[in-house]
N, C-alpha and C positions, 0 to 999 in steps of 0.2 A: 488380719489383726497385727497394729503394730502398733504399743507407743510412745509414746513423741512427747518434749517440751518444744515450744515454740518462745520465747520470748519477744517480746514487747520494746517498741525504741526507748519510751523511762524505766525499765529493768527490773517488768512482775515476767515468771516462767507460768506460761500457760498450758498449762495440760491435754493433748489431743489422744484423736485415737485414729488413725487411717487404715481403712479397709478398703482390703486392691484389689481390683473384679479381670477377671480371660481378656479382657475387651482394652489392648495394648493403641489402640486407638480412638480411643471410645474419650466421653467428654469429662473432665473430672469437679465432682460436684462438695460445693462446701455446705453442711447445712450448721442456723443458724440457732440455738439455743431459746427459749423460752424460760422466764426469769423463776428462779429457782429451781431453775428442770436439768440437772446433773446431764454431761455427751454419754454414759452408758443410759441415760434413758430410750436412743433412740439406733442404739448398736443393730436390732433389726433390718430397722427401714436403709439403717445405713448397708448393712453386709448386702440386701437385698437391691439395691439398685443395683451394687455391686457384680452380683448374678446377672442386670437384668441391658447391665454395656457399659455401665462405669468403669475408665477404667480406675480411679479411684472415692472416692470417699473420703472426708473428714468430721469426723467433728470432736471440739473443744469446751473448756472451759472460759468463762472468764472471770480475769480477773475476781480470787474473794473464797471461788466458789468449789475451789480445792486445796487440801492442801491449809493447814493452818498460817492463819496472822498476826499479827501481836492490835493491840488493841488498839493503838494508835491509826495504823493500812485500816481497820475495820470503822474506825471515826472520819478520814480524808478521801477514804472510795467511793468514785459519785456511777453510776449507772448509766452516762453519758456513755463515761472512757470505756465501756464493751464494743458498747458501739463503732466512737471516735477510735480506739486506739486495737484496741482489742481483734477488731475485726480485719482492719488490714495489716496487721504484723501477721496473723494465721489467714488471709488471698495474697501475698507477697511471698509469703512460707508458701506455698504451695505453687507460685508462678516461678518461683529460685527456684525447684524441689522438677517442677514439671512444666519446661516453658516453654513450649509446645504444646501445652492442654488448650482449650476451651474451655473455659469454668464455665462452671455454673453456678448458681447459687439457690437455697430452699430457709424461710426460713420463717422457725414455728415464734407467734405473739411478737414479743420483743427481737426476736432473728427477723420477723420480717418490720420491721418499725427505725432496724438499725441500717441499713441497705441507703437510706436517707441519709441519716447520719453520717457516714462514714468518711465518704467522698475513694469508697472508691470500685462506685456503680462501669465505671466501667474497661475491669475487671471482665464482669462479666457478661455473655451475650445473653442468660437470659434466668429470671431469679421468681424462686414463686413462696407465695407469704401461704403458710400455710395456721387458722386461725388469728388473724393479725388483726389488730381494731388500734383507732388513738389511748383503749389507757384512759380518755374519760369514763368513773364511776359513772356520775350520767347516764353513760349510750348501755349499760350494765340493765341485765334482770333485778338486782337486786343491789341496788346502789345501797341504801341506809346501810343492809347485811357487811356489805363488803367497810364501808366507809367508821361503822365501830369497830370491823378488824384493822382495819390501818390502818386508822388515829384515836380512836380512844384504847385499844386496844396495844395494839402496834408497836406506833412510833414509846409510846412510856417504856416497852417493858424492851426494846431492842436499846434503849439507849441508853436503859441498866446493864444490862447486859454484850451491849455492844455488837450483841448480831440477834437477826428476829429469826428466834426460832422455828427447829421446822415442825415442831408438833402448833406453832400459828395457824396451821396449815395453807402455810403459801409457797411450799415447796419444802426445797434444802435452803440450809441455814443462809444470811441473809447477810453481809455483814451491816450497817449501820446506816448508816454515809450511804449509800447507793440505797437502801431501802430506803432512807429519809426524803432522797428527791425522786425518788421513783411516785411515793404516798403525793406528797407536791402534786407534780402531772398530775398523778390519778385523779386530782381536787380542781383540777383546772379541767373547765370547756374547751377549750382548747391542749389539752395536754400539753406537754413542752415542743409546743409553736409559737408560745409567748410568753418560754422563760427566756426571759435578755441572756441569763448564763450562756447556754446555750447555742450563739452563733452560729453555728455548723446547721439549725436545720436549713440555712438558705440551703444546702449543699442541695437539697429534695427536687434542688428545680435542675438538674446539675441530671439528675434521672432519665435518659431517654431509650432505655435498651426495653425489651417483650419479657413484663412480665405480668403472672396472672396469681389472682388474689385466689383462697379460697377461704370459706368457712361455712359453715355447718347448724339448722334451723336450731336443736340441740344445746348449741353453743351459751355457756351465758355470759359470759365475758365476753367470748366476740360479736355481737350483736349485728345483726347485718347493719342497725345505723352508724354501728363504729367500725364497723372491715370500708364499708361509705366513709366513712371522711378519712380514714387513712390515707385508701383508694383516691380520693382526693389529693391528697399531697401533691401525690406522684404525680403531679398536671401535667407532664410532657413523656412521660414514659408512654411505649403502646400497654397500658391497662388494662387486663380485662378478668373480670370480675365472676364467677363459679359457685354459685348456690347452691348447696347443697340439699336437700328440703325431703320430703313425701317421701317416695317408691326409692331413689336415691342414698338415701341412707336407715337398709336395711336389720343397722345393730347402734346402739346406741354410740355418739364420738363424743361429741359434748367439748372443752375446751384441749383436752392430750390424747381423746382418744382416738384419734388415729392412725397414735405411733404404734399403737397395740397392734401386734401378733396378727389377734380377726383380723386385720382388714384385707389381709396378703392379696386373698382371691374379689374380691370385690371392688376398694377403692381403689390399694396402693399401685396395680395396674396403670388405673387413669388418668396418674397423676404423672405415672413414671411417662408414658409412652410421650406428654408433652411438657419433659423437664428431657427427654433424650433425643427429641425430635431433631433432626439436622439442621 
């Protein structure tokens, strides 16, 4: 594993980890994180993919999610930039480092939404979304609880501190600007698709590659209704939904659990097979 720094076009330095596999002819895989989830969370799955046929697997932290930032940066940062600037920078880095590579992608939660906004879907030969839905609170299992956590508690707290702290329950500290934009999206029935400040939503129509959208019955955030909403935005993609329920879920998964090593022998091989196929 190699830790690297990737610079974006507007000067941010993104922390990333590159896992090299033994197959020098295998695809290169980019793993894009969920909101508030650090790249280290994906290290075991990344290593698994590298050992299962990938030439290399890269995980990365979005801007503001690793290393100190100033208060002014925390307030000006937008979560949309994770998709429109950070993800393209990382994809371009991989193409430069592995110019002949077949690039594949995995997007967890927000990472599954990010592909549509990124404008670099043409770089990938296939893409898998994991526990990725629209994000609208009304599609979750606990909309009132989450609304209180985000709007009544989270926003004032983040406004004072400059970041939403870890103990607020949304993962690693999230800069205020990113959290507040995300909060607004989550309150909107059509999520970011109605945000006039995000014209990049038009890029969803440009996504035409094979995709697999993976969801789990016990996920309280990315419910089937939310996942199907996201799938509908990828209207021109060759996208298929795989919904794990009943006997296909021998152990709890929820919103984050797929990437835990306990699923190495059950869920990981099934999805790795789709990602690695020629």
